[in-house]
N, C-alpha and C positions, 0 to 999 in steps of 0.2 A: 546595467543595460536593460531598459524597459522593453518588453516584447508585447506583441499583440497575441494574447492567449488563444484567440479564435482562428488565427491564421494556420494554414496547413503546414505541418512539419512531420518529417519521418523520424521515428524512433527506431534505430537499428538495434537488433537483438542478437542473441547467440543462436547458433545452429541454423543460420540462414533465414531467420524470420525478421519481420519488422512490423511496426504499427504506425498508422496515421493518427496523429493527435491534433486537436484544435477544433475543427468544424463541428464534430459531434462528440458527445460524452461517451467515454469508454468505461464499461463496467468490469470490475475485478471481483470475482466471487471468492469468499473466504472459505477455505477448506482446512479446518483445524483437525489434524489427526492426533489429538491429545485427549487424555482423560479428564482434564481439569480446566479447560478454557472457560472464561466467565459466562459465556452465553450458550455454547453448544458442546461443552466438554463431554467426551465419551460417546457422542452420537455417531461420529464417523471414524471411530478408532480402528475398526476392522477395514481391511482392504476393500472388501465388497461394498460396504456401506460408503466408504470414501469415493469409490468409483461411481456409484449410483448418484451420490450428491453432486459430483462434478458434472455428470451428464445432465442432471436436472438444472443446474445453474447455467450450463451452456445453452440448453433449450430455452431458458428464460431470458437469455440475452447477455450472459457473461462472455466477454472476449478473452479475459485472462482468468486463470484459476490460480489462486495464491495458496500454496501448501505450506503449512507450518507444523512443526513437531514439538514445540515447546511453548507453553502458555506464557503470554506476556502480561497477564492480569496482575495487579498489585498483590504482593504477598505470595505469588505462585512459587512452588518449589522448583529450583533449577534442575535440569536433567543433564546427563552426560552427553558428550558429542556422539558417542556410540549409540545411545538410546534414541537421540534425535534422528540420527541417520537411519536406524532400523525402522522408524516410523514413516519417514518421508520418502526414502529412496524407492521402495516398491511402488508407491503411488505415482511418483514421477515417471518411473519406467513404464508402468502400465498405461498411464495417460499419454505418454509420448508416442506409444505405438499406434494410437488413434490417428495422430498426424494433423488434427484440425484445431487443437486447443493451443493457446499460448500459455505456458506454464511459468509460474513465479515461485521461487523458493524463499520462504520467510525465515531468514536466519541471520545471526550476527557472527557465525563461525566460518572462517575461511575454508576449512576442509569440507564442511557440509556443503558450502556453496560450490566448491570445485566438483565434488562428487555428483551433486544434483545437476549441474550443467552438463557434465559428462553423460548423465543418464537421460538427458533430453530437455532440461529446463532452459528457458530463454531469458529470464529476468532474475536478478538477485535483489531481494527486498530486505534491507538492513535497518532494523528498528533502533539501532544504536548509532546510526549515522557514521559508520566507519571508525568510531572512536572507542569501540570495545576491542575489536581486532582489525587493525589496519590491513591485514592480509586480504580481507574481503575485497578491497579496492584492487589489489594486485590480481586476484582471481578474475574480477570483472574486466580488467585491462587485457589479461592474457586470453580470455575466452571470447571477448566481444559481447558479453552479456549486457543487457539493459540493466541499469543500476538505479534502484530507488534508495535515496538517502533521506532518512527520517530524523526529524528533530526530537530530542527528548530532554526533559528536565531532571531525569533521575540521576542520583548519585553525584550531584554537583550543586553549587550555589548558583541560582538563576539571577539574571538581571531583573530589575523591578518592572520594566515595561515588557510585556510579552512579545511585541513586535521587535523591539531592540534585541531581545534574547534570541529570536529566530535568526536574525542576521549575524549575531555573534557566533552562535553554535554552528549554523550551516556554513558560514564563511570558513570556519576551521575545517569542516568536513570536505568542502569543495577544494580546499588546499591539499588535503590528504589525497583526494581523488586525482588531482592534477599531478602531484608528485609521483603518483603510482602509475601514471600513463593512461588513465581513463579518458577516452575521447569525450569532449563536451557534449556532443549530440547523443551520447548514451545515457545521460543523467536526467532523472526525474526527481523532484524534491517532494517531501511530505512534511507538513507542519506538526505532525504528531499529536493530533487531538487526543486528550485524555492521558497523555504520558507526563505525569507530574504537573498537571495543570488543573486548576479549580474551575468551577463553572463559569465564573466571570472571565477568566483568562481564555477559555475556549470560545465564549461568545464574542470576546473582543477580537480574537483571531478571525472569526467569521465576518464580523462587521468591517474589519480593516483588511480583509483578505487581498484586495487588489494591490495593496502596497507591496506584497511579496513578489510581484512580477518583476520588480527591479533586480532580482537575482538572476533573471534571464533564462530560467528553465521552466518546463512544464511542471504542473503540480498534480500529485495524487493526494486524495483526502480520504480519511477513514474515521468518520464520526459514528459508524454503525453501532447502535445499541449502547453507546457509551454512557457512563454514569451521569454525566452532566445533563443528558437528555432526560434521564430518570428524575433528576432534581427539578426539572422544568415541568414535565408532564405527569409526574407521579406514578409511573408505571415500572414494572420489573423488566429486566433485560429483554426477555423474549417478546415483550409487548411494545417495543420502542421503534418498530419499523416505520410507522407513519411519521413519527418525529424525526427519524433518520432521513426519510425522503424529503422532509421540509428543509433540512440543512443541505441536502444534496442539491436541491433547486437553488437555494441561496448561493451556494458555493459555485455552482455551474454558471449562474448569471454573473458572478464575480471573476470567472475565468479558470476554474479548476478543470482539469482534463480527464482525470481517471478517478473512479469512485469505488473504493474497497468496501463491500457490503456483504451482509449475511443474506438478506432477502433481496435477491436479484430482481424478481418480477415487479415488486412494488416500486423499487428505485428506477427500474427501466421505464415504467410508465411515467413517473414524475419527471425524469430527465428528458423524455421525448417532448413533454410540454415545455420544459425549459429551452430545449433546442429550437422548438417551433417559435418561441418568443424571440430568441436571438436571431432567427432567420429573418424576422421583420426588420432588423436593423442592418442586415448584410447589404 
């Protein structure tokens, strides 16, 4: 079912919140409360630092704060559920008391998702697309949380064509969501830039992004500081924000709705330009 990605649609979330997607780009700020994330590991590991960073990102234009307690970089050491929860739950609880931020929990664990939503989170962001722990979908269904389902190529044999693989993997994820009772309007999809994808595959997904609207859901994209950008522009992770903004503009013009980024201010400016261009065609 092909949708108009720029038409207004309401994304219902947990804990009585909702977001409008379509007419304007929505920014999601990345808050890694980890010691080992690829770009900002250790910078926001303490509660005070994490809260200050969330405040800064909100000031710069982030509508959503995405809180993660386990690094997803290639080769990262896995952490226990208890360790993940000890990192993220105090941050979720503290930020939820503010009342003005929409909070996302970046986890593939059902129990972490359940506890985070109980603590005040509104969105569950699963980088394994419900295929690591199916219980994440049941938590989303039971709590009414917004659910981000991400594509990944890790730990499996991918199909040769990157777009075909998107439909194959996400089709299975959407079936899990439906079987678990997740309402269709609660789902946002993510093509998983950088997750077991080489530079050419990532660029192909950007160039062909509009094809993904056939799946009938809004899209979140996360190219921020990814390795494929480093291969193109020859810069280290912390110096890839301009390159990130270039992909944000390209993906916005192709219909992406939500942009998960480290540098909110730079991407906010770039996306305002993209939205101004789109307004000329409205």
